[in-house]
GULO-410032 format. One record per residue (C-alpha): x, y, z; residue in three letters. Coordinates in nm, 4 decimals, m for minus. Layout:
{xx X	yy Y	zz Z	residu ALA}
...
This chain:
{xx 10.0147	yy 8.9285	zz 26.6028	residu MET}
{xx 10.1570	yy 8.9468	zz 26.2567	residu ASP}
{xx 10.1141	yy 9.3190	zz 26.2320	residu LYS}
{xx 10.2932	yy 9.3670	zz 26.5711	residu MET}
{xx 10.5942	yy 9.1622	zz 26.4419	residu ASN}
{xx 10.6170	yy 9.3708	zz 26.1369	residu GLU}
{xx 10.6055	yy 9.6937	zz 26.3361	residu PHE}
{xx 10.8719	yy 9.5785	zz 26.5765	residu LEU}
{xx 11.0932	yy 9.4577	zz 26.2855	residu LYS}
{xx 11.0610	yy 9.7897	zz 26.1056	residu LYS}
{xx 11.0964	yy 10.0195	zz 26.4076	residu ASN}
{xx 11.3212	yy 9.8328	zz 26.6502	residu PHE}
{xx 11.6604	yy 9.7088	zz 26.5391	residu ASN}
{xx 12.0090	yy 9.6666	zz 26.6962	residu TRP}
{xx 12.0935	yy 10.0365	zz 26.6560	residu PHE}
{xx 11.7983	yy 10.1250	zz 26.8771	residu HIS}
{xx 11.8845	yy 9.8755	zz 27.1349	residu ILE}
{xx 12.2460	yy 10.0039	zz 27.1427	residu ILE}
{xx 12.1114	yy 10.3633	zz 27.1662	residu GLY}
{xx 11.8828	yy 10.2824	zz 27.4504	residu MET}
{xx 12.1488	yy 10.0971	zz 27.6527	residu VAL}
{xx 12.3997	yy 10.3829	zz 27.6018	residu VAL}
{xx 12.1333	yy 10.6447	zz 27.6831	residu GLY}
{xx 12.0389	yy 10.4621	zz 27.9972	residu CYS}
{xx 12.3941	yy 10.4170	zz 28.1123	residu GLY}
{xx 12.4815	yy 10.7723	zz 28.0488	residu LEU}
{xx 12.1764	yy 10.9040	zz 28.2249	residu SER}
{xx 12.2602	yy 10.6878	zz 28.5379	residu MET}
{xx 12.6125	yy 10.8306	zz 28.5374	residu ILE}
{xx 12.4657	yy 11.1754	zz 28.5252	residu TYR}
{xx 12.2279	yy 11.0883	zz 28.8098	residu TRP}
{xx 12.5079	yy 10.9497	zz 29.0291	residu ALA}
{xx 12.7289	yy 11.2531	zz 28.9716	residu LYS}
{xx 12.4864	yy 11.5413	zz 29.0106	residu SER}
{xx 12.1245	yy 11.4484	zz 28.9677	residu GLY}
{xx 12.0582	yy 11.2751	zz 29.2866	residu GLN}
{xx 12.1160	yy 11.5945	zz 29.4814	residu TYR}
{xx 11.8744	yy 11.8096	zz 29.2747	residu SER}
{xx 11.5453	yy 11.9327	zz 29.3792	residu ASP}
{xx 11.3875	yy 11.8656	zz 29.0352	residu GLN}
{xx 11.1683	yy 11.5615	zz 28.9988	residu ILE}
{xx 11.3236	yy 11.4195	zz 28.6863	residu LEU}
{xx 11.6851	yy 11.4603	zz 28.7990	residu LYS}
{xx 11.6259	yy 11.3323	zz 29.1578	residu SER}
{xx 11.4397	yy 11.0122	zz 29.0563	residu ASN}
{xx 11.6685	yy 10.7373	zz 28.9021	residu PRO}
{xx 11.3778	yy 10.5549	zz 28.7418	residu PHE}
{xx 11.2695	yy 10.8654	zz 28.5572	residu LEU}
{xx 11.6240	yy 10.9465	zz 28.4660	residu MET}
{xx 11.6659	yy 10.5992	zz 28.3141	residu ALA}
{xx 11.3431	yy 10.6272	zz 28.1192	residu LEU}
{xx 11.4640	yy 10.9740	zz 27.9875	residu TRP}
{xx 11.7932	yy 10.8169	zz 27.8812	residu GLY}
{xx 11.6254	yy 10.5177	zz 27.7123	residu ILE}
{xx 11.3953	yy 10.7595	zz 27.5231	residu LEU}
{xx 11.6630	yy 10.9934	zz 27.4205	residu THR}
{xx 11.8916	yy 10.7077	zz 27.3055	residu GLY}
{xx 11.6184	yy 10.5568	zz 27.0972	residu TYR}
{xx 11.5340	yy 10.8882	zz 26.9286	residu ILE}
{xx 11.8875	yy 10.9729	zz 26.8564	residu LEU}
{xx 11.9667	yy 10.6376	zz 26.7030	residu MET}
{xx 11.6414	yy 10.6486	zz 26.5111	residu ASP}
{xx 11.7584	yy 10.9856	zz 26.3564	residu LEU}
{xx 12.0992	yy 10.8453	zz 26.2669	residu VAL}
{xx 11.9540	yy 10.5242	zz 26.1145	residu VAL}
{xx 11.6878	yy 10.7317	zz 25.9115	residu ASN}
{xx 11.9549	yy 10.9879	zz 25.7901	residu ALA}
{xx 12.1810	yy 10.6950	zz 25.6780	residu ARG}
{xx 11.9078	yy 10.5161	zz 25.4887	residu THR}
{xx 11.7883	yy 10.8427	zz 25.3312	residu ARG}
{xx 12.1511	yy 10.9143	zz 25.2111	residu LYS}
{xx 12.1828	yy 10.5640	zz 25.0677	residu GLU}
{xx 11.8517	yy 10.6041	zz 24.8943	residu LYS}
{xx 11.9496	yy 10.9396	zz 24.7423	residu ASP}
{xx 12.2874	yy 10.7956	zz 24.6261	residu ASN}
{xx 12.0825	yy 10.5052	zz 24.4563	residu ASP}
{xx 11.8707	yy 10.7560	zz 24.2695	residu ASP}
{xx 12.1580	yy 10.9431	zz 24.1177	residu VAL}
């Protein structure tokens, strides 16, 4: 259980939660506007669209957080 808490603290912070909520919200807006009328399985299913938005939001925020920490680390080395 201790290793799981360490993993969650390292890989899951407020930035990720914000990214997942925003991604889910934007994917639901997209689904409501045009996706529900589509023949494609990802676009026509709101559950899959929400999962896609959550995953995309997490990945994008992870890239932003990692880039910011890498930049801070580079500035500290100089």
